[in-house]
N, C-alpha and C positions, 0 to 999 in steps of 0.2 A: 635034763641036759642044761648046761650053763654056757652062755656065750659071753665073752669078756671084751670090753673096750677099754684097754688100759689107758690110752691117751686121754680119754674122757673121765676116767675115774668112775666109770659107771658099769654096773653088772646087769645084764638082762637075764631075768630069771625064768626058768621053766616052771610048769605047774607043780612038779614034785618038790622043788625048792621052796615054793610058796607054801605048800602044805606043811613043811617042817616048821615054819614060823607062825602057823595059824593060832597057836596057843599063847603067843607072846603079845603083851599089851602094846597098843599103838602109842607112840610118843612124838611130840612135836620136834622137828629138826630145824625149823626156821619159822619166824613169825614177825609181824610188825603190827603196830597199833593203828587202827583206822581212825580218821578224824574227818570232820566235815570240811569241804571246800567252802571258804568264806563267800557268802552270797551278798555282794554289795557292788553297785554300779561303779563306785570309785575305787574298787580294789586294785592295788598296783599289780603289775605283771607277775611278781613272784608269789602272789596270793591267788593266782588264777591257774586252773588246771589246763593242760594242753588240749586242743581240739582233736579228739581221736575218733569221732564217729566216722564209720566207713573206711577206717584204716586199721592196720595191725599194730598192736603194741607188743613189744618183746622186752621182758623184764628179767634181770639176772639176780639170782639168789644164791647164797652160800649155806648149804646144810651144815649143821654142827654135830650131827649124829648119823652114823651109817645105818642103813636098814633097807628093807624091801617094801613092796606094795605101796608105792608112793601115792599119796592123795594130796590134792591141792584145794585149798579153801579160798573161795571168793566171797566178797562182802558187798552188800548194798546198804550198809548200816545207816547212812545219812541220805539215802535216796528218797525222793518224793514220787518217783515213777519206777516201774519194774526195770531191773537191769537184765538185758537179754544179751548173752554172749553167744554168738552164732557158732563159733568154733574156737577150740583152745587146744594147746599141745604142751608137752614138756619134752625137753631134750638136754643132752649135755652141751654146755656152752663151751665153745672153743676159744674164740677171741672176738671181742666186740660183739656184734650182732650175729656172728657166724655160729652155726651149730654143727655137731656131728650127726649127719643124717641117719647113720646106722642106729642111733639111739632114740630117734624121734618116735614119740608115742602120742596118739590122739587122746585127749581127755574126754570122757563121757560122764553123763550125769543120769543115774538110774537107767543106764544103757543108751541114752540119747546124746547126740552131739551138741545139742543146744541147751544152755543153762538159762533158766528163767528164775530170777531172784526177786522176791517181793521187797518193797521198801522196808528197811529196818532189819532185813533178814540176811543170812549168809548161807552158802551152799558148798558142800564138799564134793569133789569129784569121786567117781568110782576108783577103786585101787588100780594102779597101773603096774603091770608086770615088769618092773625095773627096780633097781636098788641104787639109791644115792650113797655117795661116800662123803664123809665129813671133809669139808674144805674144798670139794670139787664142785664148781659152779654149775647150776642148772639154769636153762633159759625157759621161761614160761611165756608162751605167746597166746594172744587172744585177739579175736576180730569181732567188732560190733557194727551194727548198721549206722547210717548217717545220723539218725536222730539221737543217738546215745551221747549224753553229756556227763562227764564225771562230776559227781557230787560227793563222792567218798574217795579219800586218798590218804597216803602218808606223805606229809609235805616235804620233810627233809630226809631223803633216803641215803645220802652220801654214796650213792651208787648210780651209775649211768644206766638209763633205760633207753629203748630205741623205738622209733615210730616210723612206719612206712608211709609211702604215698598212698593214694586211694587204692583199695583192694584188699583181698584176703591173701596174706603171705604167711599164714600160720605154719605151713610146711616148708617154707623156703630155707634151704641150707645156707645160702649165700647171704652176706650182709648187704648186698647191693640195694635191695628195696628200702632199707632202713636208713634213711638219710638225715633224719631229725633225732636229736638227743634231748633228753630231759632228766631231771634228778629227783623225781617224785615216784611214789609207788601208787598205782591205780588199781583199785578194786581187789588187790591181792592181800590176803590176811595171814595165810599160814600154809605150811607144808608139813605133813606128818609121815612117818614111816613105821614099819614093824621091824624092830631090831632082831638080830639073830639070837640075842640073849636078853633077859630082863634089863631094862634101862629106865631112866627117868629124866625129867627136865628141871633145870633151874630157870626161873623167870627173873630177869632184871627189868625193873619197871621204874619210870621216873620221868625226868625232864630232859632238856637238851644235853645235859652232861652224860646221861645214859644214851641218848640218841646219837651222840658223837658229833655234835655241832663243832665246826671248824677243824675237824680231823681231816686227814688227806682223803680226797675223793678216790673211790674204787680201791682202797687199800685195806679195808677192814681193820682200822686202828681204833675203833671204839673200845672202851674198857671191857664190855662183855665179850667181844671178839678175842681179846687177849686172854681173858679168863678161860674161854673155851680151849685156846691153844695150850694154856698151862695145864688144864685138866688132862688133855690128850697126852702131853709130854710126861705127865705123872702116871700114865697108864690107865687113866679112867676114861676109856672110850665108851662107857655106858651112860654118860651124862651129856645131855645137850644143854646149850645156853641160848635162851630166847630173849631177844631184845624188844621190849615193849615201851621204850621211852618215846616221848613226844616233846619236841622242842617247844619251849614256852609254857609247858604244862604246869598247872598248879595243883596243890593238894586239895584246896577248899573251894575254888571258884572256876567256872567254865569260861571259855573264851571262844569267840567266833573264829579265831585263827589257830588257837593252840590246843584245841580239844576239850573234851569234857574233863571236869575235875577228877583227880585220881580216886577220890572216895566213891565216885559214881561209876567209873570205868573199871574198877579193880576186879570185880567178879569176872566180867567178860574177858579182859585183857590178861589177867594173871591166873585166877583160880580155875578158869575153864580151859586152859591150855592142856592138850593131851599129855598125860604123864607127869604133870607138875608135882614136884615134891617140896621144893624150896622156892621162896620168893625173896628177892633182895630189893628193898625199897630205897630209892635215892630221889628225894624231892624236897623242895622247900624254899630255894632261893628266890623263885618268882613270886611266891606268896609274900615274902618279905619286901620285895622291890616294887611290885606293880602298883601298890596302893599309893606310891609317891610319884608315879609318872603322871604328868599333867594330861587331862583329857584333850582330845583334838577332834576337829571335824573330819567327816569321811569315815572310812573303816578304822575304827579304834580297837585294835587287837587287845589292848590292856583293860578294857571294860570287863568286870566292874573294878573301879579304882578304890579298892577296899584295903585299909590298913589293918593287918592282922596282928594278933598278939601271940606270944609263945604258948599260953594255955590253950588258945584256939587251935594252934597247930598240933599241939600234943593230943588234944581230943581227936583231931583228924587221924593221926597215927594210930591211936587206940581203936578207932573204927576199923582200920585196915587189919590190925592185929586180931580183933574179935572175929572178923570175917574169915581170915586165914585159919584161925584155930577151929572155927566151926566146920571147916572143910578138911581138917586134919593135915593142913599144909604148914610147914615151918616157915617163919617169917623173920628175916634178918633186917635190922635197921642200919642205916649209914649216917654218919655225921655230914652236915652241910659244909662244903668246902668254902674257903675264904673268897670274898668277892669285892674287896675294896669298899666296904659299906660305910656310910656315915655312922656316927656313934649310936644313934637311936635304933638303927636297923641292925648294927653289929650286936647290940645288946640282945635282940631277939634271937639272932643266930646262935650266940653263945649260950643263951638259956635253953634253947632247943637241943643243942649239942650236949650240954650237961645232962639233960634228961635222957637223951638217947644212950649216952655212955653209962650212966649210973642208975637209971630208973628200973632196970631189970625187966622191962616190959616185953622186949623182943626176945626171940630165941637165940640171938647172938648179935654182935655189933661189929661193923667194919668201919674203921676210922679213916674216911677219905680226907677229912680236914687235916689230920696229922700227916697223911701221905703227900699232901700238896702244899702245905703252908710254908712260908719263909720263916725260919726260926727267929731271924732278926726283926721281921715285921709280920707277926702271926695273923694279921688281918688281910694279908696279901699272899698270893701264890708265889712260889719260887719262880724267878724269871724264866728259867729254862723249862719249866713245866707249864707256863702260861702261853696260850695261843696269841696273846697280844691285846685282848680286850679286858683282862682282869677277872673274867668270870669263867670262861671256857678253857679247859686244858689244851695243851698242844698234844701232838702224837705221843711225845715223851711223857706228858702229864697223864694221858689216858693209860699208858703202860704202867706208870707208877701206881695208879689207882688199882688196876688189876693185880699188880704184884703185892699190894697191901691186903688182898683178900686171903685170909688163912684157908688153905685148901681143905683141911679137916673140917672146918666150920661149914663150908658150902657142900661138902660131901656128906654132912650129917653126923660127923663124929665128935661133936662137942659144941660148947657155947663159946 
């Protein structure tokens, strides 16, 4: 028996429908990259996680692949103490913090309502008898005790999340208890489904340009979002697009604020995603820039201030390529977009881009530089594609990036 909630874009499945999907492999439908909350007494407010202990967090995610048997993955990747989630739920998001109560489902973990996650570990919920639809938002709610402090988050979510006053409001249909808003993702790492037919995932991984920095809030205007929309419009509803970008991330060096270096987090964040077949790598501008940023007292997010060379960056890309090939995953390279760089830094960008385009190391290349640059001033973005800081695209710029992706390439039909 099937019960439909068309307004929510959600299908609640009976056991017979679940059995029909039992032989189809699980695929990620949404994901984000965990990073450590900077631990420094002088950290500014935007580097501090909200105080959520003893309150209910409600976070909104947008699936990119339809499927059943929803599972939610939580992470304590950077915790120093166990993460204890007392209760959690998933439901169709209606508007803001409101949910469709007819779709509300409690999450369990090995049959228990409480999730206990050791430091450095992650935990996936039991499958839920519901089906998510691509593009239809889900609300994931969790309640922790007063002593729980976030040490693992995704800092720049570009999506509003909601925080209640004191108490457990995991089952609340109304938005009334959720009077505080924030734009981080706390402890939530991914959502997977079992699709009705074989499907697979594309992972987009990189820095703030993949994370969607300076794109419109709550609008899903990051370039991976637009790519997912293009695939669906082309009739490829069997492919999800997972965004594992971290703003400020570097290829070669860790940061207290901007996550582990990509060569270190690549296996966890890209190669271990359920159903991944192709990875698109977009990284490099921060490696080129951060070595020239002067050190300062207090929380210095740009440490280490290391000037990198093009050969060092190429060696880093080759590390990613070798790791992907060892797992049988296709890996696509992208050129570094223009960023108004001084001549010595621009020379590194151009050398790396030449290697990406002509080196033949990747399984294919997407030319984001060509998509964004001003033909009259090729070291700069076209003004209409620039968000205003010279480095991050506008909504139109992110759309231009996605439109520059050859669909046959990401679908696996050529170089």
